[in-house]
N, C-alpha and C positions, 0 to 999 in steps of 0.2 A: 395300353399304348395309344398314342395319340396319331391320328390318321388324317390325312387329307387325300381327297378323290377327285380326279380330274376325269370329265366325261359323264355326261348324265342323260344319255340315251336309253334304249331299252335295257341293255345290260348294265350299264352305269347305276340305273335306277334301282335294279334287282341286287346289285352288289352293296348299295347304300343300305337297302333295307336289312340285309345280312349284318351289316357292319353296326348299323344302329341297334338291332336286337341283341347283339354279342356282348357279353360282361367283359370280354377280352380287349376290346377297343372302345375308343372315344373318337367317334367322327367328327373333326373340328371344323371343316369346311368342305364345300364342293364348288368345282369351277365348271360352267358349262359354256356352250358357245354363245347363248343369247343372253341378254342383260336381264336382271332381276328387280325390277323398279319396286315390287311389293316387298322386297326384303323377306320373301318366305324362307322358311328353312327347310332343309330335307325332309326332316321328320313331318312338317305340315303338309308337304307336297305328296308324301308317300303314306300318310296316314298311319304313321307309327308313333307310339308313345315313347319318348326318350327324353333325358336331361341333357343331351349332348347339344351343344349349340348348332353345329352342322349348317351354318348358313351357306346360302347359294350365292355365288358371285358369277357374273358374266365375264367372258375371257377378257374383255377390254375395260372392265370396271376397276380393277385394282391391280397395283404393281404386285409381283411376286414377294418382293423383299419386305414389302409393307404388310402384306398378308402373314407372311411368317414371322414377322416381328410382333404381330399382335395375337397370332394363333399358332404358335410352334407345334411341329409335329415330328414324329419319330420316322414316319414312313410315308411316302407319296405314292399313291396307286394310280396308273395311268390306263383308262379305258377310253381314250379320246381318239386320235389319229396320230400319223407319223409325225406330224409337225408339232405334236404336244410337247415334245422335248424342248422346244424354244421356250415355253413358258418357264420351266422350273429347273432346266439342267444346271445352269450356273450357279443358282442359289442352293440347290441339293449338293453340289460338289463341295461348295464352300462350306456349308453349315455340316456337312456329314449327314445329311439325311438319307436312310435308305430308299431305294427305288424298286418298286415292282411294276414292271411294264406288262401289260396284257395285249399289246397291239398285236394283230394277227400277222401282219406283213410290214417289214422295214425295208426301205432301199439300203444298200450295203453301206453307204457313208453314215446312216443313222446308227446301225449297228456297230460302227467303229466309234461312233460317238459315244454310246453306251459302254463301250469297253474302255474308253479314255476315262469316263466317270468313274469307272470300278476301281480306278487306281486312288480315289478318293473316299469311297464309300461302297456300301454293299448295293449290288445293283442285279436284279433277277429279271429276265426276259423269258415270258412264255406266251407263245401264241395262242395256246389254250391252258388255261390255268386251272382247270378242274383236276381234282385229286383223281378221278377215274380214268380220263385219258392219259395222264402222265404214268399212272401204274400201268396201262394197257402198253405205253410204249417201252417202259422198263422191262415189262415181261417179254414183249416181242425181242428186245436185244438180247435176253437171256435165251430164248429159243433159237435164235439164229445163231448163237454161238454154240449152242449144242448140235443144231442140224444145219450147218451152212449150205448144204445142198438142196434143201427144200425150196420149192417154188413159192414166190410170195405175190400176193394180189392185194391190193389197197382199194377200199371202196368208201366213199364219203358221202352222205346224205344231208341236204339242208333244204331251208324254206324255197319256195320257188321264186322268190325274187333276189336270191343271192347270185350275183353273176359269175364270180370268179372261183376257180378252184379253191377250195378249203385251205388256209395256211396251216392248219393243224395236220392236214394230209400231206403236204409238202414237207413238213418237218418229220413225219413218219417216214416219208419215202427217202429224205435224206439220211435218217438216222439208220435206216436198214440198206443204204446203198442201192436204192432202187430209183428208176427214173420217173420223174414226176409227171412226165408226159403220158403214162402208163396208168395213172390214177383213174379209177372209174367213179364219176360223178352223178348223183341223182338228185334232181330238184322237183320237190312237189309240196304243196299245201304248205304248212306252218311248221315243217320239222325244224326243231331247234338246232339239233346237230346229231348225227350219228357217224361214227367210224368204226370201221371193220378191217382187220388184217387177217387174210386167209394164207396159212401155210400148208401147201400141197406136197405130200408125201407118197410114194408109190401105193401104199397099202393103208393109208389114213389121211385124214384132213383135220386140221386144228384151226378153229376161228376164234380170234380175240376180238370182242366187239364191246363199244362203250356208246352210251346214248345219253344225252343231256335231256331231261324230262322238262327241266324249267332253269331259267338263267341264274336262279339264286345258287345253282351248283357252282358259278363262277365265284361267287362271294365265300363259299366254303373253302375253295381253293386259295382265295385270298388270305384267309385266316390262317390257314396251314403255312403259306409261304411267308407271311409276317412273322409269325411265331419263330420259324425256323431260321429266317433270314437275319432276323436281328441277333441271333446266337452265334453268327458267322462272323469271320473276319472281313474286312473290305475285299472285294473282289467282283468278278462276273459269274452268275450262278444261272443254271436252269432248274426246273422243278425236280429233273431226275437227280440233279446234285443234292437237293434237299431231302429226297426220298431213299436213296441209296443207303444210307446209314440204317434205316428200319429194316431194310432186307438183308444187309449183309452182317451187321453186327449181331453178335450172340450174347445171350444174358450171361452173367457171371457165374462161372461154376459149370 
């Protein structure tokens, strides 16, 4: 599948590396905030051997319609910011290009914009697109259904410079009907990201935890999301929507 990537920060670069090295994807282009006068490719920047063009364009260097005419894609992957939608939403909707957004937090009007786009194409929004964290959320939902009386605590750990409460932790809290103000946050060193959900019972404790060791984990999640999203009808999806068939469907016979 042909893929375009928006966002080339620390996480975006890690995702680009995974996409360039995968046989399932052909990274056509990358859009970053600053210009690219040297016209370097993503492969050159990352030191990855690849036959994909993967040219890097600054946000203001090329119009999205021209870019898509020259380098069409099946999926646009967004690791930029909440206003990244302004770059591609209209063209993606008109052309039926699937959208995978991994923006950690959107204001409500942006979520509604995504839902409106989902009337024209497949749209997935996941504040944390790693396979592990989404399996964690799915497992926690199942356990809460089994034991709704259990006490629940949510703990998140990230690098020292991260100021706000994790968007992933907020999603976990919302999914489990917990108050986001009760999330316990730890900031230290260069922790990429760790989330834990504690279920407290009278005579036992269950701890579900996930830790991202490297940002390439987001790239693995993107590969899973793209493969499964393109097989779906147009609509608005979460990672749990794509994972649930693997949990609940049983083999024939």
